[in-house]
C-alpha positions in Angstrom: 83.5 302.9 139.1 87.1 303.1 140.3 85.9 303.0 143.9 84.2 299.7 143.2 87.4 298.4 141.7 89.4 299.5 144.7 86.9 297.7 147.0 86.9 294.6 144.8 90.7 294.3 144.3 91.6 292.5 147.6 88.9 289.9 147.0 90.1 289.4 143.4 93.7 289.1 144.5 93.0 286.6 147.2 90.9 284.5 144.9 93.5 284.6 142.2 96.4 283.7 144.5 94.4 280.8 145.9 93.3 279.6 142.4 96.9 279.8 141.2 98.1 277.8 144.2 95.5 275.1 143.7 95.8 275.2 139.9 92.1 276.0 139.7 92.1 279.3 137.7 89.7 277.9 135.1 87.3 276.7 137.7 87.3 280.0 139.5 86.9 281.8 136.2 83.7 279.8 135.6 82.5 280.5 139.2 83.0 284.2 138.9 81.4 284.3 135.4 78.4 282.5 136.8 78.1 284.8 139.8 78.6 287.8 137.6 75.8 286.8 135.3 73.6 286.2 138.3 74.1 289.7 139.5 73.1 291.0 136.0 69.6 289.5 136.8 67.6 292.5 138.1 65.5 290.4 140.6 68.6 288.8 142.1 70.5 292.1 142.1 67.6 293.7 144.0 67.5 290.9 146.5 71.2 291.3 147.2 70.8 295.0 147.7 67.8 294.6 150.0 68.9 294.2 153.6 65.6 292.5 154.5 66.3 289.5 152.4 67.4 286.5 154.4 71.2 286.1 153.7 71.2 282.4 154.4 68.4 281.8 151.8 70.2 284.1 149.3 73.5 282.3 149.8 71.9 278.9 149.3 70.5 280.1 146.0 73.9 281.4 144.9 75.7 278.3 146.1 73.2 276.1 144.1 74.0 278.3 141.0 77.6 277.2 141.3 77.0 273.6 142.4 78.8 272.2 139.3 82.1 274.0 140.1 81.6 274.7 143.8 83.3 273.6 146.8 83.8 274.9 150.3 85.9 277.9 149.0 83.1 279.0 146.7 80.6 278.7 149.6 82.9 280.7 151.8 83.3 283.4 149.3 79.6 283.8 148.7 78.8 283.9 152.4 81.7 286.3 153.1 80.6 288.7 150.4 76.9 288.6 151.5 77.8 289.0 155.2 80.0 292.0 154.5 77.4 293.5 152.0 80.0 293.3 149.2 78.3 290.8 146.8 77.4 293.7 144.5 81.2 293.8 143.8 81.2 290.4 142.1 81.3 291.8 138.6 84.3 293.9 139.4 85.9 291.0 141.2 85.3 288.8 138.1 86.8 291.5 135.8 89.9 292.0 137.9 90.4 288.2 138.3 90.2 287.8 134.5 92.7 290.5 134.0 95.1 288.9 136.5 94.6 285.5 134.8 95.3 287.0 131.3 98.4 288.8 132.6 99.6 285.5 134.2 99.0 283.5 131.0 100.4 286.2 128.7 97.4 287.2 126.7 95.1 290.2 126.5 91.4 290.4 125.9 90.6 292.8 123.0 87.1 294.0 122.3 86.6 295.2 118.8 83.4 297.0 117.7 82.9 297.7 114.0 80.2 299.3 112.0 80.2 296.3 109.6 81.1 292.7 110.1 84.8 291.8 109.8 85.9 288.9 107.6 87.9 286.1 109.1 90.9 287.4 107.1 90.5 290.9 108.6 90.2 289.5 112.1 93.4 287.5 111.6 95.3 290.6 110.4 94.0 292.7 113.2 95.0 290.1 115.7 98.5 290.0 114.3 98.9 293.8 114.3 97.5 294.1 117.8 99.7 291.3 119.1 102.8 293.1 117.8 101.7 296.4 119.3 100.7 295.0 122.7 103.5 292.4 122.8 101.0 289.8 124.0 98.8 287.1 122.5 95.5 288.6 121.6 92.1 287.1 122.2 89.8 289.0 119.9 86.1 289.5 120.6 84.2 291.3 117.8 80.9 293.0 117.8 78.9 294.9 115.2 77.8 298.4 116.2 76.0 300.4 113.6 76.1 303.5 115.7 79.9 303.8 114.8 78.8 304.8 111.3 82.1 303.4 109.9 85.5 302.4 111.2 86.5 300.5 114.3 86.6 301.0 118.1 89.2 298.8 119.9 89.5 298.3 123.7 92.4 296.4 125.1 92.7 296.9 128.9 93.2 300.6 129.4 94.1 301.2 125.8 91.3 302.6 123.6 91.8 303.1 119.9 88.8 305.0 118.4 89.0 304.9 114.6 85.3 305.1 114.2 83.5 307.8 112.1 81.4 308.6 115.2 84.6 309.2 117.2 86.0 311.4 114.5 82.8 313.5 114.2 82.8 313.9 118.0 86.5 315.1 117.9 85.7 317.5 115.1 82.7 318.9 117.0 84.7 319.4 120.1 87.4 321.3 118.2 84.7 323.5 116.5 83.0 324.4 119.8 86.3 325.0 121.7 
C-alpha cells in the first residue's frame, strides 16, 4: 500500500497545486471522488488493468463520467494516467488529495466505528474532545460495526485509537500467548 501512495503522491501534489492556483479544489475533489468510485467498479477496474482494452475508448468513458465537472485538465489527467498505466492509482491520488485539502483548510477527517449507534449529543462531545486533542476542526464520520462487540474505534489520519472490546480482547490474547 505504501508503494502505491509513493507512486500516487506526485500526481496528487500536482493536481492539488493546480487546483489551489485555480481555486478549484472543490471541483477536483468531485472529479477524483467520481474517478475513485469508477475504479471501485469491478468491470471498469478489470478494463483498466487489461492492456488489450483500447485506451482511447476507455478514456472517453471516463471523461464522460466527469463531464459535469470536467475540462481540459481532467481529460489530460485521465489520458496521462491511462497512457502511463497509472490509472489504478486514482484511489490513492484521491485520498492524498483529500488529505492535502484538509490540511490546507485546517480540518481533519475522523472515522469513528462504534458497536452501537452514537447519539447526536455523544457525536458532538466526541467532536469537541477530538478537536482539542488534534488541534484541528474535526469532520466526523460515524459507522456502526457490531464486530467491535463494544466501545469505539477512531481513525484520524495516522492516529488510531482502539477502545473497542474486540481490540482489548486481541491485546489480551497477544499478551497471553507471548
